Every structure is written in structure tokens, then in C-alpha cells.
Backbone as JSON Lines, residues from 0, in Angstrom:
{"i":0,"aa":"M","n":[186.14,-44.18,21.25],"ca":[184.83,-43.69,21.6],"c":[184.36,-42.75,20.49]}
{"i":1,"aa":"R","n":[183.1,-42.9,20.09],"ca":[182.55,-42.02,19.06],"c":[182.3,-40.64,19.64]}
{"i":2,"aa":"E","n":[182.27,-39.63,18.76],"ca":[182.06,-38.25,19.21],"c":[180.73,-38.08,19.93]}
{"i":3,"aa":"T","n":[179.73,-38.85,19.55],"ca":[178.41,-38.69,20.15],"c":[178.27,-39.38,21.51]}
{"i":4,"aa":"E","n":[179.22,-40.25,21.86],"ca":[179.18,-40.95,23.14],"c":[179.77,-40.06,24.23]}
{"i":5,"aa":"R","n":[179.19,-40.12,25.4],"ca":[179.68,-39.35,26.54],"c":[179.94,-40.29,27.71]}
{"i":6,"aa":"V","n":[180.95,-39.97,28.48],"ca":[181.26,-40.74,29.68],"c":[180.33,-40.27,30.79]}
{"i":7,"aa":"P","n":[179.63,-41.19,31.45],"ca":[178.73,-40.79,32.54],"c":[179.49,-40.06,33.64]}
{"i":8,"aa":"L","n":[178.84,-39.08,34.25],"ca":[179.47,-38.29,35.3],"c":[179.91,-39.14,36.47]}
{"i":9,"aa":"D","n":[179.12,-40.16,36.83],"ca":[179.52,-41.0,37.95],"c":[180.81,-41.77,37.64]}
{"i":10,"aa":"A","n":[181.01,-42.13,36.38],"ca":[182.25,-42.8,35.99],"c":[183.43,-41.84,36.1]}
{"i":11,"aa":"L","n":[183.23,-40.59,35.71],"ca":[184.29,-39.6,35.83],"c":[184.63,-39.34,37.3]}
{"i":12,"aa":"A","n":[183.62,-39.29,38.15],"ca":[183.85,-39.1,39.58],"c":[184.62,-40.28,40.16]}
{"i":13,"aa":"E","n":[184.28,-41.48,39.72],"ca":[184.98,-42.67,40.2],"c":[186.44,-42.65,39.76]}
{"i":14,"aa":"I","n":[186.7,-42.25,38.53],"ca":[188.07,-42.14,38.03],"c":[188.85,-41.13,38.85]}
{"i":15,"aa":"A","n":[188.23,-39.98,39.14],"ca":[188.89,-38.95,39.94],"c":[189.23,-39.48,41.33]}
{"i":16,"aa":"E","n":[188.3,-40.22,41.94],"ca":[188.54,-40.78,43.27],"c":[189.67,-41.81,43.23]}
{"i":17,"aa":"L","n":[189.71,-42.65,42.21],"ca":[190.78,-43.63,42.08],"c":[192.13,-42.95,41.9]}
{"i":18,"aa":"K","n":[192.16,-41.85,41.16],"ca":[193.4,-41.1,40.98],"c":[193.88,-40.53,42.32]}
{"i":19,"aa":"R","n":[192.94,-40.02,43.14],"ca":[193.3,-39.51,44.47],"c":[193.85,-40.63,45.34]}
{"i":20,"aa":"E","n":[193.18,-41.78,45.32],"ca":[193.62,-42.91,46.13],"c":[195.02,-43.38,45.7]}
{"i":21,"aa":"L","n":[195.26,-43.42,44.4],"ca":[196.57,-43.83,43.89],"c":[197.64,-42.83,44.31]}
{"i":22,"aa":"R","n":[197.33,-41.53,44.25],"ca":[198.27,-40.5,44.67],"c":[198.6,-40.68,46.15]}
{"i":23,"aa":"D","n":[197.57,-40.92,46.98],"ca":[197.79,-41.1,48.41],"c":[198.61,-42.36,48.69]}
{"i":24,"aa":"L","n":[198.31,-43.44,47.96],"ca":[199.06,-44.69,48.13],"c":[200.53,-44.48,47.77]}
{"i":25,"aa":"K","n":[200.77,-43.76,46.69],"ca":[202.14,-43.48,46.26],"c":[202.88,-42.68,47.33]}
{"i":26,"aa":"A","n":[202.23,-41.66,47.89],"ca":[202.85,-40.85,48.93],"c":[203.18,-41.7,50.16]}
{"i":27,"aa":"T","n":[202.25,-42.56,50.54],"ca":[202.48,-43.43,51.69],"c":[203.63,-44.39,51.42]}
{"i":28,"aa":"A","n":[203.65,-44.96,50.23],"ca":[204.72,-45.89,49.86],"c":[206.08,-45.2,49.86]}
{"i":29,"aa":"L","n":[206.15,-44.02,49.29],"ca":[207.42,-43.29,49.26],"c":[207.87,-42.93,50.66]}
{"i":30,"aa":"N","n":[206.94,-42.58,51.52],"ca":[207.28,-42.28,52.9],"c":[207.88,-43.51,53.59]}
{"i":31,"aa":"R","n":[207.27,-44.66,53.36],"ca":[207.79,-45.9,53.96],"c":[209.18,-46.2,53.44]}
{"i":32,"aa":"I","n":[209.4,-45.99,52.16],"ca":[210.72,-46.25,51.57],"c":[211.77,-45.39,52.26]}
{"i":33,"aa":"H","n":[211.48,-44.12,52.44],"ca":[212.45,-43.2,53.03],"c":[212.69,-43.49,54.51]}
{"i":34,"aa":"T","n":[211.65,-43.85,55.25],"ca":[211.81,-44.05,56.68],"c":[212.34,-45.43,57.04]}
{"i":35,"aa":"L","n":[212.09,-46.43,56.23],"ca":[212.52,-47.78,56.55],"c":[213.81,-48.19,55.84]}
{"i":36,"aa":"G","n":[214.28,-47.37,54.94],"ca":[215.46,-47.74,54.2],"c":[215.17,-48.8,53.16]}
{"i":37,"aa":"A","n":[213.92,-48.99,52.83],"ca":[213.52,-49.98,51.84],"c":[213.77,-49.42,50.44]}
{"i":38,"aa":"R","n":[213.51,-50.23,49.44],"ca":[213.77,-49.83,48.07],"c":[212.52,-49.97,47.21]}
{"i":39,"aa":"L","n":[212.59,-49.39,46.05],"ca":[211.57,-49.57,45.02],"c":[212.24,-50.31,43.88]}
{"i":40,"aa":"I","n":[211.7,-51.49,43.55],"ca":[212.28,-52.34,42.52],"c":[211.23,-52.58,41.44]}
{"i":41,"aa":"S","n":[211.67,-52.7,40.21],"ca":[210.75,-52.97,39.11],"c":[211.3,-54.13,38.28]}
{"i":42,"aa":"G","n":[210.4,-54.97,37.78],"ca":[210.84,-56.08,36.95],"c":[209.64,-56.89,36.48]}
{"i":43,"aa":"S","n":[209.91,-57.94,35.74],"ca":[208.83,-58.79,35.24],"c":[208.73,-60.05,36.09]}
{"i":44,"aa":"G","n":[207.54,-60.62,36.11],"ca":[207.3,-61.82,36.9],"c":[207.13,-61.5,38.37]}
{"i":45,"aa":"T","n":[206.69,-62.49,39.12],"ca":[206.49,-62.3,40.55],"c":[207.84,-62.23,41.27]}
{"i":46,"aa":"P","n":[207.95,-61.36,42.28],"ca":[209.19,-61.31,43.04],"c":[209.32,-62.46,44.04]}
{"i":47,"aa":"E","n":[208.19,-63.11,44.37],"ca":[208.19,-64.2,45.35],"c":[209.11,-65.32,44.9]}
{"i":48,"aa":"G","n":[210.12,-65.6,45.71],"ca":[211.06,-66.66,45.39],"c":[212.2,-66.24,44.48]}
{"i":49,"aa":"S","n":[212.21,-64.98,44.02],"ca":[213.27,-64.58,43.1],"c":[213.94,-63.25,43.45]}
{"i":50,"aa":"V","n":[213.29,-62.41,44.27],"ca":[213.88,-61.1,44.6],"c":[214.1,-61.03,46.1]}
{"i":51,"aa":"T","n":[215.36,-60.86,46.49],"ca":[215.72,-60.72,47.9],"c":[215.7,-59.25,48.26]}
{"i":52,"aa":"A","n":[215.0,-58.92,49.35],"ca":[214.89,-57.53,49.77],"c":[214.5,-57.47,51.23]}
{"i":53,"aa":"S","n":[214.58,-56.26,51.79],"ca":[214.18,-56.07,53.18],"c":[212.7,-55.76,53.26]}
{"i":54,"aa":"V","n":[212.12,-56.0,54.44],"ca":[210.7,-55.72,54.67],"c":[210.44,-54.24,54.38]}
{"i":55,"aa":"G","n":[209.33,-53.96,53.69],"ca":[208.97,-52.59,53.32],"c":[209.31,-52.25,51.89]}
{"i":56,"aa":"T","n":[210.08,-53.09,51.24],"ca":[210.44,-52.85,49.85],"c":[209.22,-53.03,48.96]}
{"i":57,"aa":"L","n":[209.12,-52.2,47.94],"ca":[208.03,-52.29,46.96],"c":[208.59,-52.82,45.64]}
{"i":58,"aa":"F","n":[207.79,-53.65,44.98],"ca":[208.16,-54.2,43.68],"c":[207.02,-53.92,42.72]}
{"i":59,"aa":"T","n":[207.31,-53.23,41.63],"ca":[206.3,-53.01,40.6],"c":[206.59,-53.97,39.45]}
{"i":60,"aa":"R","n":[205.56,-54.69,39.1],"ca":[205.68,-55.72,38.07],"c":[205.3,-55.16,36.71]}
{"i":61,"aa":"T","n":[206.24,-55.14,35.79],"ca":[206.01,-54.54,34.48],"c":[205.05,-55.35,33.62]}
{"i":62,"aa":"D","n":[204.87,-56.62,33.93],"ca":[203.95,-57.45,33.16],"c":[202.74,-57.88,34.0]}
{"i":63,"aa":"G","n":[202.47,-57.16,35.08],"ca":[201.38,-57.51,35.97],"c":[200.03,-57.06,35.45]}
{"i":64,"aa":"G","n":[199.0,-57.51,36.12],"ca":[197.63,-57.14,35.81],"c":[196.93,-56.7,37.09]}
{"i":65,"aa":"A","n":[195.62,-56.75,37.08],"ca":[194.84,-56.36,38.25],"c":[195.24,-57.23,39.45]}
{"i":66,"aa":"G","n":[195.69,-56.59,40.5],"ca":[196.08,-57.31,41.71],"c":[197.45,-57.95,41.67]}
{"i":67,"aa":"T","n":[198.18,-57.79,40.57],"ca":[199.52,-58.39,40.47],"c":[200.54,-57.41,39.9]}
{"i":68,"aa":"T","n":[200.3,-56.13,40.07],"ca":[201.24,-55.13,39.57],"c":[202.12,-54.58,40.69]}
{"i":69,"aa":"L","n":[201.58,-54.47,41.9],"ca":[202.34,-53.95,43.04],"c":[202.47,-55.03,44.1]}
{"i":70,"aa":"Y","n":[203.7,-55.25,44.55],"ca":[203.98,-56.21,45.62],"c":[204.7,-55.47,46.75]}
{"i":71,"aa":"V","n":[204.41,-55.88,47.98],"ca":[205.07,-55.32,49.16],"c":[205.75,-56.47,49.89]}
{"i":72,"aa":"K","n":[207.0,-56.27,50.25],"ca":[207.73,-57.26,51.05],"c":[207.29,-57.07,52.49]}
{"i":73,"aa":"E","n":[206.48,-57.98,53.01],"ca":[205.89,-57.83,54.33],"c":[206.58,-58.64,55.42]}
{"i":74,"aa":"S","n":[207.36,-59.64,55.04],"ca":[208.01,-60.45,56.07],"c":[209.23,-61.15,55.49]}
{"i":75,"aa":"G","n":[210.05,-61.66,56.39],"ca":[211.2,-62.46,55.98],"c":[212.43,-61.63,55.64]}
{"i":76,"aa":"T","n":[213.54,-62.36,55.44],"ca":[214.8,-61.7,55.1],"c":[215.34,-62.14,53.75]}
{"i":77,"aa":"G","n":[214.79,-63.17,53.17],"ca":[215.27,-63.68,51.89],"c":[214.4,-63.23,50.74]}
{"i":78,"aa":"N","n":[214.09,-64.18,49.86],"ca":[213.31,-63.84,48.67],"c":[211.84,-64.26,48.78]}
{"i":79,"aa":"T","n":[211.37,-64.51,49.99],"ca":[209.96,-64.81,50.21],"c":[209.35,-63.73,51.09]}
{"i":80,"aa":"G","n":[208.03,-63.73,51.2],"ca":[207.35,-62.75,52.03],"c":[206.74,-61.61,51.24]}
{"i":81,"aa":"W","n":[206.7,-61.76,49.91],"ca":[206.1,-60.75,49.03],"c":[204.59,-60.94,48.97]}
{"i":82,"aa":"V","n":[203.84,-59.85,49.05],"ca":[202.38,-59.92,49.0],"c":[201.88,-58.97,47.91]}
{"i":83,"aa":"A","n":[201.07,-59.49,46.99],"ca":[200.48,-58.67,45.93],"c":[199.41,-57.77,46.51]}
{"i":84,"aa":"K","n":[199.34,-56.55,46.04],"ca":[198.35,-55.58,46.53],"c":[197.44,-55.13,45.41]}
């Protein structure tokens, strides 16, 4: 960004709100991990069909993009039941 360019205030407010939402989501996720005995796993590629875990487990995808970075194990006992968030 050039020195003369400024970020619009509404964009800054939106960024601040997204940061708050992310903080709240992280707190909720960590709470679920502690209360359900689930885990936090990180790796590349989709966990669907390749990562076995219990319901409530979170998977962060190191090579993910919009809508494919965080997965939640919502059902099943094997390596299926992962949902991208």
C-alpha cells in the first residue's frame, strides 16, 4: 500500500469484528475440546476419509483456503463425518 492510500474506516471496523468473531470461535472450540475429550489436529489435505477421530475433534488444514481451513468432526466413529467450516 502506498503511503498516500488509507484504509477506509468501515473496512477497519469489519476487520476488528472478524477478529472478535475468530477469538470467540477459538474460545468455543477450545471449550468443546476440553469438555468432550476431543482433540485439535493439524495437517494438509482434507481429513475426510483419512483422519480417524472422535466427534468434536477439530482439524486445521495447513494448505486450506476460504471455507477449507477448519474442519469439525460432527458424526461417525471412523475417518468420515468431517465438515468444513
